[in-house]
N, C-alpha and C positions, 0 to 999 in steps of 0.2 A: 434507341437503343434497339427495340422488335425487328426493325429492318436488317438490322447487321445477325441478329440470332437466326432471323429466317435465311438470310444469303447462307450463314456458317452450313446450315441445317441442309439445305438445298444442295450444298456443295458435298457435304458430306452423304447425302444420301445418292446421290448421284456417281459418285465414287463408289458406295457399295454396289451400285445397279450394276457397274461397269466390273467390276475384277471381284465379289462374292462367287459367285458361280464357278467362275474361274477357278479360281484360290480352292472352291470346294472340290472341285474334279481333279485337280491338280494332287491335293494334299491325299485325296482318295487314293489316287495311282502310286504315291512314294510309298503309302502304307500296304498295298497289295505288292508292289513288285519289292520291296524291304522284306516282309513277310514272306513271300514266294521264295525268294532268295536264301533265307534263310535254311529254308524248308530243304530244297535243291541242293545244296553244300551240307546239307546234316549238321547243322548249328544252330537249330532252333529250339528252344527250349520246350516246344507241347508236341516233340515226337511221342513222347509218352502216352500225353493225354490225348491225343489225337488214336492213337494207335488201340488203348483201354476205349474209347468210343465207338470205333469204328473195328471193332472188334473182330468181326467176319472178313475181315479183309488183311494183307499182310503189310504193315508198315512200313516195311522194308523196300516197297515199290509206292505206297498209297502216298506215305509224306511228301516224296519228293515228286508223284505224279500232281499230287494238290499245290504243292509249289510250282509249278509248271502252269498251271492251271490260274493260278493268283498271279503270277507274273503275265501271263497272258491278257488279264483281265487289265491289271495296271497299265499295262501298254497301250491298252485299248482305250482306256479313260482316260490317259495322257495326251495321244494324239486324235482323241474322238473318231478314231478308228471303228466301224460295226459296233455301234452302239449298243443298238437292239440284242445283240448275240453277247455284246459285251454285259451288258446288266442281268440277261436273265442267265449266265456263268456265275457274276456278282450274286444274284440272288439264290442260288443254289447252295452256291461256299457260306454265305451268311446263314441260312436254313441249316445248313450243315452242322454251324457251328454250337447252334440251338438244342444241338443231341446230348450235348453232355450234362445240359440240365436232367434231362428224360434218361438216358441212359446210363449216367451216372451224379443222381441224386447226392451219395454221400460225399463225393468231390467236391461239388457245388455249393454245399449249404452248410451252415455250422448246426451240428443237433437235428437235423432235420427238417430247419426252421426254415422256410423259405424266404422269411424276411431280413437272415442271417448268413450272408454270403459270405464265402470263402474268397481267398484270393482268384482263385481256378473262375468260382462263378462271377466274381465282379469282371474278370477279363469279358467272361460272355455278356455278361449284360450288356455293357458296353459297345457289344455289338449293333445295340439299338441305334446308337448315334450313327453309325458306319450303314446303317442299312435306312434308316432315313435319308439321308446323306445320298445313298446311290437311287433312293426314290425321288429326288429333286434332280438331280442329272438325270434319270431317264425320263423325268417329263419334258428334257430340252430335246430327245429325238430327233422329233419334227422339224421345229424353227429354232434351235439354240437357245431360247428362253423358255423358263417358267409362265404359265400361264398363259401361253399363245392358244388362238382357237384356228391356227391354221388347217383349212382344207385338207383332207388327207393328200400327201404326196407334194405339198409345198414344203421348198426348202430340203426334201429330204434327197436330193439326188448325190449330194458327195458324200462316197464312207470316210473319205480323210479330209480333214480341212485342217487349217493352221491351229497354233494355240492360239 
């Protein structure tokens, strides 16, 4: 019986090793392309929130421009194209989302209590998961796998690789 459990466990772990990172990268790509497209098409529900957060720029051009950046990030993630640059843009975009917590605490927290999030606050805090996922994908830019100790330059030659 233990040998059956061990075989099933090994098979599942092998499956996860083969597909989980790819699934993570593709799911991040889908989120960025989708959310970016909503901004470009001016049908996103976050235009007002973005405009109020980054109040020093005109949301009429900033929100669609942010959407373009998000679509570029998504496409880069999807096709593993220019991942270093894409991960940099990804990190900047993610950092920007946390500005809501600082610039608009009244929108992010109920009654000023940092432990009681509003819907907008939850929307922002969940980005910690996206940020962590981006870090995992970013850890693959040299080798294509997490935890690699490849020497600088190894496996880094191709900017565009297959899915």
